[in-house]
C-alpha positions as CSV (number, residue, x, y, z in Angstrom):
1,M,27.4,33.2,31.3
2,K,24.5,35.5,30.7
3,K,24.8,35.1,27.0
4,R,24.7,31.3,27.3
5,I,21.6,31.4,29.5
6,C,19.9,33.7,27.0
7,T,20.9,31.4,24.1
8,V,19.4,28.4,26.0
9,L,16.2,30.3,26.8
10,V,15.8,31.3,23.1
11,C,16.3,27.7,22.0
12,L,13.8,26.5,24.6
13,A,11.3,29.1,23.5
14,S,11.7,28.1,19.8
15,A,11.4,24.4,20.6
16,T,8.3,25.1,22.7
17,A,6.7,27.0,19.8
18,V,7.5,24.2,17.3
19,F,6.5,21.2,19.5
20,A,3.6,22.9,21.3
21,L,0.3,21.1,21.3
22,P,-1.4,22.0,18.0
23,E,-4.8,23.8,18.1
24,F,-7.7,21.5,17.2
25,G,-9.1,22.2,13.7
26,L,-11.0,20.6,10.8
27,S,-10.3,20.6,7.2
28,T,-11.1,18.8,3.9
29,G,-9.7,18.5,0.4
30,A,-9.0,16.4,-2.6
31,G,-6.1,15.5,-4.9
32,G,-4.2,12.9,-6.8
33,I,-2.0,9.9,-6.1
34,L,1.0,8.5,-7.8
35,G,2.9,5.5,-6.6
36,G,4.6,2.2,-7.2
37,H,4.2,-1.3,-5.7
38,F,6.8,-4.0,-5.9
39,T,6.4,-7.6,-4.9
40,R,9.3,-10.1,-4.4
41,Y,7.9,-13.3,-2.9
42,S,9.2,-16.9,-2.6
43,L,7.2,-19.9,-1.5
44,R,8.8,-23.1,-0.4
45,A,7.2,-26.4,0.5
46,N,8.9,-29.8,1.1
47,G,6.4,-32.5,1.9
48,Q,6.0,-36.3,1.4
49,A,4.1,-35.9,-1.9
50,A,6.4,-33.3,-3.5
51,S,8.8,-30.4,-3.0
52,M,7.7,-27.1,-4.5
53,N,9.4,-23.7,-5.0
54,A,7.4,-20.7,-6.3
55,Y,8.7,-17.2,-7.1
56,Q,6.6,-14.1,-7.7
57,T,7.9,-10.8,-9.1
58,M,5.6,-7.9,-9.8
59,N,6.2,-4.2,-10.6
60,Q,3.2,-2.0,-10.5
61,F,2.5,1.7,-11.3
62,D,-0.5,3.2,-9.4
63,Y,-2.4,6.4,-10.0
64,G,-5.7,7.7,-8.8
65,L,-7.7,10.3,-6.9
66,F,-8.5,10.8,-3.2
67,A,-10.5,13.0,-0.9
68,F,-9.7,13.5,2.8
69,F,-11.2,14.9,6.0
70,D,-8.8,16.1,8.8
71,A,-9.3,16.5,12.5
72,T,-5.8,17.8,13.5
73,F,-4.3,14.5,14.6
74,A,-6.0,12.1,12.1
75,T,-6.8,12.0,8.4
76,L,-9.6,9.9,7.0
77,G,-9.4,9.4,3.2
78,I,-11.3,7.8,0.4
79,I,-9.2,6.5,-2.5
80,F,-10.1,5.5,-6.0
81,Q,-7.1,4.0,-7.8
82,T,-6.0,2.0,-10.8
83,G,-2.7,0.2,-11.4
84,A,-0.9,-1.5,-14.2
85,N,1.8,-4.1,-13.7
86,N,4.1,-6.7,-15.2
87,F,4.5,-10.0,-13.4
88,D,6.3,-13.3,-13.4
89,E,5.2,-16.3,-11.4
90,S,7.4,-19.4,-11.7
91,V,6.6,-22.8,-10.0
92,Y,9.1,-25.6,-9.7
93,I,7.9,-29.1,-8.7
94,D,10.7,-31.5,-7.6
95,G,13.2,-29.2,-9.1
96,T,11.5,-29.0,-12.5
97,W,9.8,-25.9,-13.9
98,N,6.0,-26.5,-14.2
99,P,4.5,-24.6,-17.2
100,D,0.9,-25.3,-16.1
101,E,1.3,-23.3,-12.8
102,S,3.7,-20.7,-14.1
103,R,2.5,-17.4,-15.5
104,S,4.0,-14.1,-16.8
105,G,2.5,-11.1,-18.5
106,Q,0.7,-7.9,-17.7
107,G,-2.0,-7.1,-15.1
108,W,-4.4,-4.3,-14.2
109,E,-6.5,-3.6,-11.1
110,T,-9.0,-1.0,-9.9
111,I,-9.5,-0.5,-6.2
112,L,-11.6,1.6,-3.7
113,G,-9.7,2.3,-0.5
114,I,-10.2,3.7,2.9
115,S,-7.2,5.4,4.5
116,L,-6.8,6.3,8.2
117,L,-3.5,8.1,9.1
118,G,-2.5,9.6,12.4
119,R,-0.4,12.7,12.3
120,W,1.2,15.4,14.6
121,P,1.5,18.8,13.0
122,F,4.5,21.0,13.7
123,R,4.1,24.7,12.7
124,L,7.5,25.9,11.2
125,N,6.3,29.4,10.5
126,E,3.1,31.3,9.6
127,R,2.7,29.4,6.3
128,V,4.4,26.1,6.6
129,T,3.4,23.0,8.6
130,V,5.1,19.6,8.6
131,F,3.9,16.4,10.1
132,P,4.8,12.7,10.4
133,L,2.2,10.1,9.3
134,L,1.5,6.6,10.5
135,G,-1.6,4.5,9.7
136,M,-3.2,2.0,7.4
137,D,-5.1,1.7,4.2
138,Y,-7.8,-0.9,3.5
139,L,-8.0,-1.5,-0.3
140,I,-11.2,-3.1,-1.7
141,S,-10.6,-4.8,-5.0
142,L,-13.1,-3.9,-7.7
143,I,-11.4,-5.3,-10.9
144,Q,-8.5,-7.7,-11.3
145,R,-7.4,-8.5,-14.8
146,R,-4.4,-10.1,-16.5
147,S,-3.3,-11.1,-20.0
148,D,-2.7,-14.8,-20.7
149,E,0.1,-16.4,-22.8
150,Y,-1.8,-15.5,-26.0
151,G,-2.2,-11.8,-25.0
152,L,-6.0,-12.2,-24.2
153,I,-7.2,-10.1,-21.2
154,Y,-9.3,-12.0,-18.7
155,N,-10.8,-11.4,-15.3
156,R,-8.9,-13.3,-12.6
157,D,-12.1,-14.2,-10.7
158,D,-13.8,-15.9,-13.7
159,G,-12.5,-19.4,-12.7
160,L,-11.4,-20.3,-16.2
161,R,-7.6,-19.7,-15.8
162,E,-7.0,-19.3,-12.1
163,A,-8.5,-21.4,-9.3
164,D,-7.9,-22.4,-5.7
165,K,-6.9,-25.9,-4.4
166,N,-10.5,-27.1,-4.7
167,D,-10.6,-25.9,-8.3
168,N,-13.1,-23.1,-7.3
169,A,-12.9,-19.6,-8.8
170,F,-11.2,-17.0,-6.7
171,H,-13.5,-14.3,-5.3
172,I,-12.7,-10.7,-6.1
173,S,-12.4,-10.0,-2.4
174,D,-9.4,-12.4,-2.3
175,W,-7.4,-9.4,-3.5
176,N,-8.6,-7.0,-0.8
177,S,-5.6,-5.9,1.3
178,F,-4.4,-4.0,4.3
179,I,-1.3,-1.7,3.8
180,V,0.6,-0.2,6.7
181,R,1.7,3.3,5.8
182,L,4.6,5.4,7.2
183,G,5.8,8.8,6.0
184,G,5.4,12.5,6.3
185,G,3.8,15.6,4.8
186,V,4.0,19.3,4.4
187,E,1.3,22.0,4.1
188,L,1.7,25.4,2.6
189,D,-1.0,27.9,3.5
190,L,-2.1,30.1,0.5
191,T,-4.7,31.9,2.6
192,D,-6.1,31.5,6.1
193,R,-8.5,28.9,4.6
194,I,-6.8,27.4,1.5
195,F,-3.7,25.2,1.6
196,L,-1.6,22.9,-0.5
197,R,-0.5,19.6,0.9
198,G,2.0,17.0,-0.2
199,D,2.4,13.6,1.5
200,L,5.2,11.1,0.9
201,L,4.4,7.6,2.2
202,Y,5.9,4.1,2.1
203,G,3.5,1.2,2.4
204,I,3.9,-2.5,3.3
205,R,1.1,-4.8,2.1
206,L,-0.1,-7.6,4.4
207,M,-0.9,-11.0,3.1
208,T,-4.1,-11.2,0.9
209,G,-6.7,-13.9,0.7
210,W,-5.3,-14.9,-2.7
211,E,-1.9,-15.5,-1.1
212,R,-3.4,-17.5,1.8
213,K,-5.2,-19.7,-0.7
214,N,-2.0,-20.3,-2.6
215,L,-0.3,-21.4,0.6
216,A,-3.3,-23.8,1.1
217,F,-2.7,-25.1,-2.4
218,M,1.0,-25.8,-1.6
219,R,0.1,-27.5,1.6
220,G,-2.4,-29.9,-0.1
221,F,-0.2,-30.5,-3.2
222,S,3.1,-31.1,-1.4
223,G,2.0,-32.6,1.9
224,D,4.0,-29.9,3.8
225,P,1.8,-28.6,6.7
226,S,3.8,-25.4,7.0
227,P,5.1,-24.0,3.6
228,R,7.3,-21.0,4.0
229,L,6.6,-17.6,2.5
230,G,9.4,-15.1,2.3
231,G,9.8,-11.6,0.7
232,L,8.1,-8.3,0.7
233,S,5.3,-6.5,-1.1
234,S,5.7,-2.8,-0.7
235,G,6.2,0.6,-2.4
236,P,6.2,4.4,-2.2
237,S,3.4,6.8,-3.0
238,V,2.9,10.6,-3.3
239,R,-0.3,12.3,-2.5
240,L,-0.7,15.9,-3.7
241,S,-3.9,17.9,-2.8
242,T,-5.6,21.2,-2.2
243,G,-7.5,21.7,1.1
244,W,-10.0,24.0,2.8
245,R,-9.7,24.7,6.5
246,F,-13.0,25.3,8.4
C-alpha cells in the first residue's frame, strides 16, 4: 500500500513539474520556412440563365524566411515567402467545357505575412521544451503571376487575361488571405540564452477576395443567387529557427 502511495505521489510530482505554469520570458529569433499548399475546390451554380460547374486544383511549394518575437504564451512573427505552383481550372457551362474560362499552367506568388500563434510551453527536462500551437496568419499578396497557354508569364492583376464580373482587373489585395494554423513545436537549449526551435503546423486558408468575386461572377452569369463552394485549401509547413532568450 505504501509503495502504491509513493508511486502516485511521484507521478503527481512529475505531472506538476511538467504542467506547471511556465515562467514569463521574452525571446526573439529568425529562421526558414518550407511548406506546401493544396487546393481542391468545386463551384456549382444552377440558375435560370445557365448551369455552371467549376473545378480548381492547385499544388504549391512554399519557401521563405521569418523572424519572431516571443512572450511565453504567444509568438508574433513576420514572414516573407514565395511559392511556385501548378494549377488546373476547368469550367463547364450547361454541361459543356468552356475553353474561354478554363485555365491550366504554372503560377508564382510572393507574400508578406504576419503570424500570431498562442502556445503553452511544457518543460520536459533542462534542455527540451515542447508546446502546442494555435493561431492565425494574415498573408499580404505582393506579386501574383501565372503562365498563359502560350507559356508567357503575366501579372494576374493586369486586367488583360483575368477580370471580375464587371470586366474590371483584379486588385493584388484580392489574393490576401487568412490562414488558421494548428500544430506544435520543440525547443532545444544550446546555452542559457541560445536555442534551436522547430515548428510543425497545418494551415487551412479561408476564402479570399478573388474567390468571392468568382462566386459573384457565377451568380451573375447563371442567375443562381447562392452558388455552392465545396472543398478545402490547406497544407503543412515547417519552421526551423535559432533564437535568443532575454
